[in-house]
N, C-alpha and C positions, 0 to 999 in steps of 0.2 A: 720486472720492476716497472719499466717504461710502459708495457702493455697495461698493467694494473692501473698506472696513473692515468693513462689514456681513457681506459675504461670508466674510471671514477669521473673524470672530467666529462665524458660523454654522458653519464648518468645524471651529473648535475644539471648540465645544459637541457636534458631531457625533461628533467623535473621543472626546471624553470619555464621551459616552454610549454609544458602542461598546465603549471600555474598561470601563465598568461592566458593560454586558451581559455581555462575555467573562468578567469577573472572577466575576459570579454564576453564569455557566454552568459555568466551572471548579469553582466552589464545590459546585455542585448534583452534577456528575459525580463529584467527590471524595466527596461526601457517600453518593451512591448507591453507588459502589464500596465504600466503608466498611461501608455496609448490608448489602450483598451478601456481602462477606467474613465479616461477623458472623454472616449467616443460614447461610452455608456451613460456618462453623465449628461452629455450633449443630446444624445436620443431621447433620454428621460425628459430633459427639459422640453424639448419639441413635443413630445407625446402629451405631456403635462398641460400644454397650450401656454407655458411662460413665454414663448415667442411668437405668440398669436399674431401680434400686431405686425412683426415682421414677415410673417409667413402667408397671411391672408391677403387676397386679393380681390377686390370687388370688380365685377364684371357690370358695367352700367350700360343699360340700353341707352341707344343714342337719342331716341325720342325725348328721354328725361331731359336731357342737355338742349335739345333743340326746340321744346315746346315749353311754354310758362315760364315762371319767375324762379321756379326752385332749383334748376339746374346748376346755375352759377354759384349760388350760396352752397349747395352741397358738395360742388368741388373744392370750394373755398374750405370748407369744414374738414374735408378729407385731407386737404393739405396741411391744414393746421395741426391735426392730430398726427400727421405723418403716415396716414394709411394710403396704401398703394391701390391703384385702381387702373382700369383701362376702359374706353368707351368702345362699345361695339353694338352690333344688331344681335340681340337676344331672341330666343324662340318666341317669347311672349313678350309683347309690347309694354313699354313702361316698367319693366322689372329690373332688379338688381340680384346677380347670382354671386356666389362666393366661392373660390377656390383656395384651397390651402397648399402652397408650394412649400416642399421640404427639401433642403439641400443634400447633397451627398454627404452621409456620415460614416466614416470609416469605409466598410466594404458594403454597406447599403447604398443603393443607388438613389439618386435625386428621384422624388415623387410628387405628383399632383393629385389631390383628392377634393371631391365636392364636400362642401359645406351644406348640410341638408335645410337651408333656410332660402326662402325666396321672398324678396322685398318688393312691395310696389308703392312707388312714390307718386302720389296724386294730388293735385290742386284740389282745394276745398270743394270748389264747383263741381269737379270731375266726381268727387267722391260722393256728394249729395246727388248728383245725376244719376249715379249708378245705382244708389239706393231707391231713389224715386221712381226709377224705370223698372224696379223689380229685377234688375239684372245682377245685383251684387252676388247673391248665392250661386247664381249660374256661372259668374266668373270664378268664383272660389273652386267650385266643382270642376270646371275646366282644367284650372291650374293643378288640382289635385289628381286629376286624371293622367297628367303628363308628368307630374312629379310626385308619385303616390307616397314618397318617404319623407317628404319636406314638410317643414312648418311654413305656412303662408302668413306673411306679414304685411300690413298696410301702414304706410305712413301719410298724413295729409298735412298741408301747409295752412297754418291758421284755421283751423276748422271752426271752432266755436266763435272766432271774430267774424268769420264769413257769415255764419249762420245769424249771429246777433245783429250784423249789419243789414242784412235781408230782411228780419223780422222788424227792424226799426224802419226801414224804407217801406215796407208793406202797411205798418200802422200808420205812418204818416201819409200816405198815398193809396189808401184802401180802395177807393173807387177805381183807380187806374193801374192796381198792382195785384191782378188777380192770377196772373201766370205762376208766380212762385208758390212752391208747398214746402214747408218746413219737413225735411227728412226724418224718418223715426231712427234717428243715430243711436239713441242710447238701447233701443229695442234690438237693433241689429247687431250692436257690439255686444250685448250680453244675451243674446238668444243661444249662441253656440256653448254656453255653459251647460245645456241639457243635453247636448249631444257630443261634446268634446271634453275631455279631461283637462286640457291645457288652453286656457284662452286669457289673454290679458289686454286690457283697454286702458291707455294712459292719456292723461292730458299734460304736456309737458310744457311748461312756461319758462319764466325766468330768463326771457331773451334768446332761447333756443329757437332755431327756425322752425321746428315743427311742433304742431300742438295736438296732434292725435296720432297714436300708434295701436295697431290692433294686431295681435297675434294668434293664429288658429292652428292647432295641432290637427294633424290628419289621422287620428287614432280614436274611432268612435267608441263610446262607452259599450 
C-alpha cells in the first residue's frame, strides 16, 4: 500500500514537472516568436526607408566647406533637419556622397551601403563658368565613368539671382563690361532629355538657400 501511494505521488510530481516544463517551453516559444516578429517589423521599416533620415550619412567634401559661402549654410540646414554628416576628402572635388548605415537587427549584422547619388554643390559663378567653358558635360562624363550606376546632381546657390545681377551690370556698363557672357543655362539643363530618361531641373525659392537643382540619370535611352 505504501509503495502504491509513493508511486502515485511520484506520478503526480512528474506530471506537475512536465506541466511546468511545457508551460516554460510555450512561454519561451511565444517570446521567441514575439522577438522574431519585432525584428522582422524593424527590418521591414529599415528596408522601406522609414528610418532613412536616421540611417543616411552625408559625406561632404571638405572643399565645399572651405570655399565659398555655401558651406556654413549647408551645415546649418543639415543640423536643423537632424541629418547626419561628416566632412572628408571625397574622390571628386566638391561632391557629396551618401551612405546608409543600418544597425544590427536580430541575427543580421550591421551594414553600410552606398546610396547611388552624387551631388555637386557649386557657387552660381562656378556653375556658369563650367558651362561657358564648355566643360560641363566633360565633368558629368568624368563623374559617370567613376560612378557608372549613380545619378549625378548639381545644386547651385542663387543661380538666377547671379545671372540677373551680371546682366544688369552688363547693361549699365556695356562699354566696360564685355568679359561676361550669359551661360546657356536652360539649354544645358534641358538638353539631357534627349539622351537621359530621367532629368529634372528646379528653381527653388521661398528663402531656401539653393536656387537651382539638376539631376542626371546615367541610363541613356
